[in-house]
matplotlib code that plots the C-alpha trace (Angstrom):
import matplotlib.pyplot as plt

x = [0.0, 2.8, 4.5, 1.4, 1.0, 4.6, 4.2, 1.0, 2.7, 5.7, 3.2, 1.4, 4.7, 5.9, 2.6, 2.8, 6.3, 5.8, 2.3, 2.5, 4.1, 1.9, -1.2, 0.0, 0.5, -3.0, -4.4, -2.6, -3.9, -7.5, -7.2, -5.9, -8.7, -11.3, -9.7, -9.7, -13.4, -14.3, -12.4, -14.1, -17.5, -16.8, -15.7, -18.8, -21.0, -19.3, -19.6, -23.4, -23.8, -21.7, -23.8, -27.0, -25.8, -24.7, -28.1, -29.9, -27.5, -27.9, -31.7, -31.8, -29.3, -30.3, -34.0, -34.2, -37.1, -36.6, -36.7, -34.0, -31.8, -32.3, -31.4, -28.4, -27.1, -27.6, -25.6, -22.9, -22.5, -22.5, -19.5, -17.7, -15.6, -14.4, -13.7, -11.6, -9.7, -8.9, -7.7, -5.5, -4.0, -3.4, -1.8, 0.5, 1.6, 2.2, 4.4, 6.3, 6.8, 8.0, 10.5, 11.8, 12.2, 14.0, 16.5, 17.6, 18.8, 18.4, 18.8, 15.4, 13.5, 11.5, 10.2, 9.1, 7.4, 5.5, 4.4, 3.2, 1.2, -0.4, -1.3, -3.0, -5.0, -6.1, -7.2, -9.2, -10.8, -11.7, -13.3, -15.2, -16.5, -17.6, -19.4, -21.1, -22.1, -23.5, -25.6, -27.1, -27.8, -29.4, -32.2, -33.6, -31.8, -32.2, -29.2, -29.1, -29.2, -26.4, -24.3, -24.7, -23.9, -20.8, -19.7, -20.4, -18.4, -15.5, -15.5, -15.5, -12.6, -10.6, -11.2, -10.2, -7.1, -6.2, -6.8, -4.5, -1.9, -2.0, -1.7, 1.5, 3.0, 2.0, 5.4, 6.3, 5.4, 2.1, 2.0, 0.3, -2.9, -2.6, -3.1, -6.1, -6.0]
y = [0.0, 2.4, 1.4, 2.2, 5.5, 6.4, 5.3, 7.4, 10.5, 10.0, 9.7, 12.9, 14.6, 13.5, 14.4, 17.8, 18.5, 17.2, 18.5, 21.5, 23.9, 22.7, 23.1, 26.6, 27.5, 26.3, 28.2, 31.4, 30.8, 30.4, 33.5, 35.5, 34.1, 35.1, 38.6, 39.0, 37.9, 40.3, 43.1, 42.2, 42.2, 45.6, 47.0, 45.7, 47.1, 50.4, 50.5, 49.8, 52.6, 55.0, 54.1, 54.6, 57.9, 59.1, 58.1, 60.2, 63.1, 63.0, 62.7, 65.7, 68.0, 67.1, 66.7, 63.2, 60.8, 57.3, 55.9, 58.4, 57.3, 53.7, 54.4, 56.5, 53.6, 51.2, 53.4, 53.9, 50.1, 49.7, 52.0, 51.4, 48.4, 50.2, 53.3, 51.5, 49.6, 52.8, 54.6, 51.6, 51.5, 55.3, 55.0, 52.2, 54.1, 57.3, 55.3, 53.8, 57.2, 58.6, 55.8, 56.4, 60.1, 59.5, 57.3, 60.3, 58.0, 59.9, 56.6, 55.5, 58.2, 55.6, 54.0, 57.5, 58.2, 54.9, 55.6, 59.1, 57.8, 55.2, 57.8, 59.9, 56.8, 56.0, 59.6, 59.5, 56.2, 57.9, 60.8, 58.5, 56.6, 59.9, 60.9, 57.5, 57.7, 61.3, 60.0, 57.3, 59.8, 62.1, 59.6, 60.3, 63.4, 67.0, 68.9, 70.9, 67.6, 66.2, 69.3, 69.3, 65.6, 66.2, 68.9, 66.8, 63.9, 66.2, 67.6, 64.1, 63.0, 66.1, 65.4, 61.8, 62.9, 65.2, 62.5, 60.2, 62.9, 63.5, 59.8, 59.6, 56.4, 53.2, 52.8, 56.4, 59.3, 61.0, 64.6, 67.5, 68.7, 71.6, 75.1, 76.9, 80.6]
z = [0.0, 0.9, -2.3, -4.4, -2.7, -3.4, -7.1, -7.3, -5.8, -8.2, -11.1, -10.1, -9.7, -13.1, -14.7, -13.0, -14.1, -17.7, -18.3, -15.9, -18.4, -21.2, -19.0, -18.0, -21.6, -22.5, -19.6, -20.8, -24.3, -23.0, -20.9, -23.9, -26.1, -23.5, -23.2, -27.0, -27.2, -24.5, -26.3, -29.5, -27.8, -26.2, -29.5, -31.2, -28.4, -28.6, -32.4, -32.1, -29.5, -31.6, -34.8, -32.9, -31.5, -34.9, -36.3, -33.7, -34.2, -38.0, -37.7, -35.5, -37.2, -40.8, -40.1, -41.3, -41.1, -39.7, -43.2, -44.4, -41.4, -42.3, -46.0, -45.0, -42.8, -45.6, -48.0, -45.4, -45.0, -48.7, -49.2, -45.9, -47.1, -50.2, -48.2, -45.7, -48.4, -50.2, -47.1, -46.2, -49.6, -49.5, -46.1, -47.3, -50.4, -48.3, -45.9, -48.8, -50.4, -47.1, -46.8, -50.4, -49.7, -46.4, -48.2, -50.2, -53.0, -56.3, -58.3, -57.1, -59.1, -60.9, -57.7, -56.5, -59.8, -59.7, -56.1, -57.0, -60.0, -57.8, -55.2, -57.8, -59.0, -55.5, -55.0, -58.2, -57.1, -53.7, -55.5, -57.8, -54.8, -53.1, -56.3, -56.5, -52.8, -53.4, -56.3, -54.1, -51.3, -53.8, -54.2, -50.7, -49.3, -50.4, -51.6, -48.3, -46.3, -48.4, -48.0, -44.3, -44.1, -46.2, -43.8, -40.7, -42.2, -43.0, -39.4, -38.1, -40.3, -39.2, -35.5, -35.9, -37.7, -34.9, -32.3, -34.3, -34.6, -30.8, -30.1, -32.1, -33.4, -31.7, -30.1, -29.6, -27.3, -27.3, -28.8, -27.1, -28.6, -31.1, -29.8, -31.1, -31.7]

ax = plt.figure().add_subplot(projection="3d")
ax.plot(x, y, z, "-o")
ax.set_aspect("equal")
plt.show()
């Protein structure tokens, strides 16, 4: 009996020392997965709340009906994927262009020219997308409502850009907010 108890304890010890790190790693992975799911749920919840708040604000400031708000949200979703993809491409090309210019190598003129040409193409695509979106909006918004919406979107983009600028690079120091006159 004593021998079987010792063998059992040795077995538990061996399992603990061999499987312990693996179980700890699995536990850490599960905790990380739970945290990521929670972050994702919080982001989704925040996005739903922000969209609802934006819908109310647009309804009030533009004098929209419930149906117009619904149509506006549908148009927004329709163009959102394309808008994000274009902005991401523009950002990538801007960063590549910046790297090329920082190299200061005058033998790389062709690469800089290609990047500039591609930037212009992307800006044209963005303008074409804005024009297509405006045509869609014109089917249920008045010109005054569209103009106000355009102005509100521009202000929002400006504020987000300022927030991004203040935050600085992901691994760098934060910048102070710009001074307003």
